[in-house]
N, C-alpha and C positions, 0 to 999 in steps of 0.2 A: 503332462510335462513335455517341454521341448527346449532345445538350446537355441538361443538367438545368435545373431551374427558374431558376437564377441565370445561365444562359448558359455554364456551364463545360462543357468537353468531357470526357466520361466514357467510359472503355473498358468497355462492357457485358460483354464476354467476361471481362475481368479481374475485374470485380465478381462476375460469376456464379461464376467459379472460386473466388474468395475465400469467397463465400457457401457453396458446397458444402463447402469445407474446414472452415469454422467450424461447420457443422451436422452434420458427420460424427461418428458415435459413436466413431470410432477416433482422432480428433484429440487428445483429452485425454491419451491415453497418451504420445505423443511429447512433448507439452508438459510433462507430469509428469516424465518422464525428463530433459528439458532443465533443468527447475528444480532437479532433484536433482544435476545434474552438478557444480556448484561444491563441494558437500559431498563427493561422491565423489572429486573431484580433491584435496581437502584430505586425505581419508583415504589416498589413494594416496601423496601427498607425505609423510605421516606415517610410513607403513610403509616407504618407501624412503629415509627420512632426508633429505628435501629441503625441510625447513621452515626452513632457515637456522640461524644461530647462536643465535637465541632462538625456539624452536618455539612456546612459549606465547604470546609476543607476536604471532607470525605468525598463529596460530589465532584469537586474539582480534580482531585487526584485520580479517582476511579475513571472518569471520562477521559482524562489525559492518558491514563494507562491503556485504555481500550483503543484510543486513537493510534498509538504506536503499535499495539498488537495487530490491528487490522492493516496498517501499512506494511508490516512485515509479512503477514499472511498473503497480502496482495502480491508482494514482491516474490514470494515463494512459488507462485503459480507457474511461472515460466520454467524454473529448474525442475519442478515436479512433473510437469507435462512432458518434458524431454527425458527425464530419468525413467519415468513410468511408461513412456510411450503412449500417453493418453492426451492427445491434442484437444479433446473435448473439455478438459479442465478450464480452457480459456473462456468457456461460457460463464464462469462464475467470477472472473477477474473484475469486471466492471461493477458488479454488485458489491464485492468486497471493498473495492476502492471507494465506492460511494458511501459505504458504511463507515469507512475511516473518516470521510468528510462529515458524516452525520455526527459522529462522536466528537470530532474536533469542534463542530459548531456548538454542541452541548457544553463542551469544555470552555469555549470562549464566552458563551452566554452566562455561565455561572460567574465568570470574571466580570463582565461588563454590567450585569443586572444586579447580582447579589453582593459583589465585592465593591464595585465603584458606583452603582446606582446611576449608570449612564453619564457619569462625569467624564466627558471626553478629554478635557485638559489634564485631569489626573492620570488617565490611561496613557496619553501621549507622553507624559512625564515619566511614567513607569517604563514605557518602551525605550525611551532614550537613556534612562539612568540605571536600569536593572538588566544586566546582561541575559539572565535566564528568560526574562519576559521578551526581550528583543529576539532571542532565538526562537521562542515559541510563536511569537507573532509572525516572524518570517516564514516559519513552516505553515502557519494557517493561511497566510496570503498566497503562498505558492500553490496550495491545494485548490484554491478557488478556480483558476483557469483549467486545472485538470478535471475537476468535477463538471464544469460547464461544457467542456469539449469531449466528454466521455461517450457521447451518442454516436451512432453510425452516421448521422447526417454531418456532424462535425468532421468525422474522418474523411468523408467525401469532399467537404469544403477545403480542408487543409491539405489533403493528399496524404497518402500513407507515410511517406518519409518525414514530412514536416510534423505530422501528428505524433509519430514515434519519438522524434527529437524533443518535442514539447513534453511528452509524458515521461521522458527520462528525468524530468524534474522531481519525480517521486523519490528518487534517491537523495536529492538535496533536502526534500521535505522530511523524509525519515531521519536523515542526519541531524537536521535542525531539531526535530522532536527528541532525539536521544540526547543531544547536547543540552537542550532545555531541561530535560529530566535530570541529567548529571549535575548541572549547576544548581538546580532546585534543592536536591536532597542534601548536598554539602558533606554530610558525615558518612552515612552508609550508602556507598555508591555501587553495591553489589548488583542490584537489578539493572540500573542503566548500563553498567559495564557488560552484563550478559546480553542485553538487547543490542548494544553496539557491536558485540562480537557476532551475533546472528546477522546483523546488517552487513558487516564486512564479509562474512561467509557468503551471503547471497550475492553481493557485488562481485566477489571472486568467481562464483559460479557463472554469473552472467557474462563476465569477461572471458572465461574459459570457453563458453559456448560460442561467443562472438569470434574468438580466435580460431576455434575449430571450423566454424562456417567459412571463414576467410581462407583457410588452408584447403578445404575441400571444394571451394568454388572454382569451376573450370576457368582456365585462362582465356581471355578474349583474343581473338585473332586480330592482326593488323587491320583487316577490312572492317571488322566490327568497331574497333577504336576510331577508325576514320569516319564511319557512318555516325557514331555518337558525337563526334566533335564537329560535324557539319552543322551549320545553322539551319533552323527550321524554315521552310519556305511556305 
C-alpha cells in the first residue's frame, strides 16, 4: 500500500497486476471473445427457437441495445484510464468501438433485410417520417467514418488533432442512439433514461479532464507565441 500525490491509499500490488494484464499480448483475445458473446448468444437462441413470439423484434432490439452498450463502454475508457492511472486501457478502445459498429451493422441489417426486404423507397420513407428511425439512422451514418478511420494509418493521414476532432462524433452518435431508444419505447423509458444519464456523466468527466488539462498547461512565452504565429517558410 502507498499514498499517491492526492493522499489516496493505492494498492500497488493490485495496480501492478492490472498493468500486467493490460499489457499482455494475450489479453485482447479473451476481450474479443467476450465482446462477441452477445452475438453468439443471439445465434444460439435463433437456432434453438428461443427468440420469443417475435424473433425479428427480439433480434432488432438486442443488437440495438448492445450497440449503445459498446458505445458507452468505449467512451468510458478515457475516464477509467485517467482515474485508475492505467494508460494501457487505450489498447482496447479501438476494438470496443469497432464492436459497437459491428452490432449497429447487425441492427441495421435486421431492419433492411428482414423488416423491409431491401425496399429502399420504404426505408427512405421511414427515415423521413418516423423520428426514432431518423435518429437511429443518423447515429449509424456517423459511425461509418469513425470505423473507417480507426486505424493507425488514418491517424497519420489526418493528423492527431483532426483525427481527435472527427472521433468526438462518437458523443453525437451515442446521443442519437439514446434518443432513438427513448422515442422507440414510448411508454417505459427507464432504460433509455439510465443510458442517457450514463452518457451525460461520461461527457461531464471528459469535460472536467479537458478543463483540468487546460489549467495545468504551462503558459506560452511571448517568444513562443511569436514563433507559432510566424508563417512557415
